[in-house]
C-alpha positions as CSV (number, residue, x, y, z in Angstrom):
1,X,36.0,-169.7,-78.6
2,X,38.8,-168.2,-76.6
3,X,42.6,-168.5,-76.4
4,X,45.2,-168.2,-73.7
5,X,48.9,-167.3,-74.2
6,X,51.8,-168.5,-72.1
7,X,55.3,-167.1,-72.6
8,X,58.7,-168.5,-71.7
9,X,61.6,-166.1,-71.0
10,X,65.1,-167.8,-70.8
11,X,67.9,-165.6,-69.4
12,X,71.0,-167.4,-70.9
13,X,73.1,-167.3,-74.0
14,X,72.5,-170.8,-75.2
15,X,69.5,-171.8,-77.3
16,X,67.2,-174.2,-75.6
17,X,64.5,-176.4,-77.0
18,X,61.7,-176.0,-74.5
19,X,58.7,-178.4,-74.4
20,X,55.5,-176.5,-73.9
21,X,52.2,-178.0,-72.8
22,X,48.8,-176.9,-71.5
23,X,47.0,-179.0,-68.9
24,X,43.3,-178.5,-68.2
25,X,41.7,-179.4,-64.9
26,X,38.0,-179.2,-64.0
27,X,37.6,-177.5,-60.6
28,X,34.9,-178.7,-58.1
29,X,33.5,-175.4,-57.1
30,X,32.3,-176.7,-53.7
31,X,35.5,-178.3,-52.5
32,X,38.1,-176.4,-54.7
33,X,39.6,-179.8,-55.7
34,X,40.7,-180.4,-59.2
35,X,38.5,-183.4,-60.1
36,X,39.3,-184.2,-63.7
37,X,42.2,-183.6,-66.1
38,X,40.8,-183.1,-69.6
39,X,42.7,-184.6,-72.4
40,X,42.1,-181.9,-75.0
41,X,42.7,-183.2,-78.5
42,X,43.7,-179.9,-80.1
43,X,47.3,-179.6,-81.1
44,X,47.4,-176.1,-79.7
45,X,48.0,-177.7,-76.2
46,X,51.6,-178.2,-77.3
47,X,52.2,-174.5,-78.2
48,X,52.4,-171.3,-76.1
49,X,48.9,-170.4,-77.3
50,X,46.0,-172.7,-76.6
51,X,42.8,-172.2,-78.6
52,X,39.6,-173.6,-77.1
53,X,36.9,-174.1,-79.7
54,X,33.2,-173.5,-78.9
55,X,31.3,-176.3,-77.2
56,X,34.5,-178.2,-76.3
57,X,34.3,-178.1,-72.5
58,X,31.2,-178.6,-70.4
59,X,30.1,-175.6,-68.3
60,X,32.0,-175.0,-65.1
61,X,35.3,-173.7,-63.7
62,X,38.6,-174.8,-65.1
63,X,42.2,-174.5,-64.1
64,X,44.5,-174.0,-67.2
65,X,48.2,-174.8,-66.4
66,X,50.9,-173.8,-68.9
67,X,54.1,-175.8,-68.4
68,X,57.6,-175.4,-69.8
69,X,60.2,-178.1,-69.4
70,X,63.8,-178.8,-70.6
71,X,65.7,-181.7,-69.1
72,X,65.6,-181.1,-65.4
73,X,64.1,-177.6,-65.6
74,X,60.4,-177.2,-65.0
75,X,58.1,-174.2,-64.7
76,X,54.4,-173.7,-64.7
77,X,51.8,-171.0,-64.4
78,X,48.1,-171.3,-64.1
79,X,44.9,-169.3,-64.6
80,X,41.2,-170.0,-64.0
81,X,38.5,-169.8,-66.7
82,X,34.7,-170.2,-66.2
83,X,32.8,-171.7,-69.1
84,X,29.2,-170.5,-69.0
85,X,26.2,-170.5,-71.4
86,X,26.3,-167.7,-74.0
87,X,22.6,-167.0,-73.8
88,X,20.4,-166.2,-76.7
89,X,20.9,-163.7,-79.5
90,X,17.5,-162.2,-79.8
91,X,16.2,-160.7,-82.9
92,X,12.5,-160.4,-83.6
93,X,12.7,-158.5,-86.9
94,X,14.1,-159.8,-90.1
95,X,15.7,-156.4,-90.7
96,X,19.0,-156.3,-88.7
97,X,21.2,-153.5,-89.6
98,X,23.9,-153.4,-86.9
99,X,27.1,-155.2,-86.1
100,X,26.5,-158.7,-84.5
101,X,22.8,-158.5,-85.5
102,X,21.6,-155.9,-83.1
103,X,18.8,-153.6,-84.4
104,X,19.8,-150.0,-84.8
105,X,16.6,-148.6,-86.0
106,X,13.5,-149.4,-88.1
107,X,11.3,-147.1,-90.1
108,X,7.8,-147.9,-91.4
109,X,5.4,-145.7,-93.2
110,X,1.6,-145.5,-93.1
111,X,-0.2,-148.8,-93.4
112,X,3.0,-150.8,-93.5
113,X,3.3,-153.9,-91.3
114,X,5.9,-154.6,-88.6
115,X,6.5,-158.4,-88.6
116,X,7.7,-159.9,-85.3
117,X,9.0,-163.5,-85.8
118,X,11.6,-164.3,-83.0
119,X,11.3,-168.0,-83.8
120,X,13.0,-167.5,-87.1
121,X,15.6,-164.9,-86.2
122,X,16.7,-165.8,-82.6
123,X,19.9,-167.9,-82.2
124,X,21.1,-170.1,-79.4
125,X,24.9,-170.2,-79.7
126,X,25.1,-173.2,-77.4
127,X,22.3,-175.2,-79.1
128,X,20.6,-175.7,-75.7
129,X,17.2,-174.2,-76.2
130,X,14.4,-175.2,-78.5
131,X,13.6,-171.8,-79.9
132,X,10.0,-172.8,-80.8
133,X,9.3,-173.7,-77.1
134,X,10.2,-170.2,-75.8
135,X,7.8,-167.5,-75.0
136,X,8.5,-164.0,-76.2
137,X,6.8,-160.8,-74.9
138,X,7.0,-157.4,-76.5
139,X,6.7,-153.9,-75.0
140,X,7.3,-150.5,-76.4
141,X,8.0,-147.0,-75.1
142,X,8.3,-143.6,-76.6
143,X,11.8,-142.1,-76.7
144,X,11.6,-138.4,-77.6
145,X,14.8,-136.4,-78.1
146,X,16.7,-139.3,-76.3
147,X,14.4,-139.0,-73.3
148,X,12.7,-142.2,-72.4
149,X,9.0,-141.7,-71.7
150,X,8.5,-145.0,-70.0
151,X,6.5,-148.1,-70.9
152,X,2.7,-147.9,-70.9
153,X,1.4,-149.5,-67.7
154,X,-1.9,-150.7,-66.3
155,X,-2.0,-151.2,-62.5
156,X,1.8,-150.8,-62.3
157,X,2.3,-153.7,-64.8
158,X,4.0,-153.0,-68.2
159,X,1.5,-153.5,-71.0
160,X,3.0,-155.9,-73.6
161,X,1.8,-156.7,-77.1
162,X,0.0,-159.9,-75.8
163,X,-2.1,-157.7,-73.5
164,X,-3.1,-155.5,-76.4
165,X,-3.9,-158.4,-78.8
166,X,-6.2,-159.9,-76.1
167,X,-7.7,-156.6,-75.0
168,X,-8.0,-154.1,-77.8
169,X,-9.4,-151.5,-75.3
170,X,-5.8,-150.9,-74.3
171,X,-5.5,-149.1,-77.6
172,X,-4.8,-145.7,-76.0
173,X,-1.7,-146.9,-74.3
174,X,-0.2,-148.2,-77.5
175,X,-1.2,-145.1,-79.5
176,X,1.6,-143.3,-77.7
177,X,4.1,-145.8,-78.8
178,X,3.1,-146.1,-82.5
179,X,1.5,-142.6,-83.0
180,X,-1.0,-144.0,-85.4
181,X,-4.6,-145.1,-85.4
182,X,-4.1,-147.5,-88.3
183,X,-1.3,-149.7,-87.1
184,X,-1.3,-153.4,-87.6
185,X,0.9,-156.3,-86.6
186,X,1.8,-159.7,-88.0
187,X,2.5,-161.5,-84.7
188,X,3.7,-165.1,-84.3
189,X,2.9,-166.7,-81.0
C-alpha cells in the first residue's frame, strides 16, 4: 500500500471550490506510450491524497496525474510509480523476536533442538508463490566478537545443512558453527 499527495495553492482572495482528481496510466516501458487509463474505484482519486491498496494494480510502470480544475482553470502534475513484487518474508524458526518478524537472536541449551520449518513461517505478501513448492537451503557461520569467520566450505562451495544431512562426514565443518558434538536438527524438506 502506498499514497501520493497533490497540493493546490491558489494565490487570490476569493474562495474557490476546486475539483481534484487522480488519473492513472499504465506506461509501456518499451515505447514510453501510456497504454491504458485505469479506472480506480477508490474514492481517494477525488481527493488530494490517493491511497493505493495492495494488489490493486498489476506489476509495471504507472504515470499518476493529479489534476485540479475550476471552471476554465486547469492544472496538472504527474509522477511515475513502479509496482513490483514484494518478495518473500523468510522465517524458518517459529521464534521471531524482532520488528517485522526478523530474527534478532536465538539461544538453545545442551540437547535442545533447533526446528527449521520455513513452509509454516514464510509469507508471500503478493500471494504468487506456493510456499510448499519452494526449496530452502541453510548455511551457518561463526561470528565471534562481531567478526564474521566465514561459512564452512568444501571445494570452494558453501556447505549447507542439506550437505551435512546427506554426508555426516562433514561433521567437523559444522562443529565450528554449533560448538557441540551433540547437536540435532528437526529439518523439514
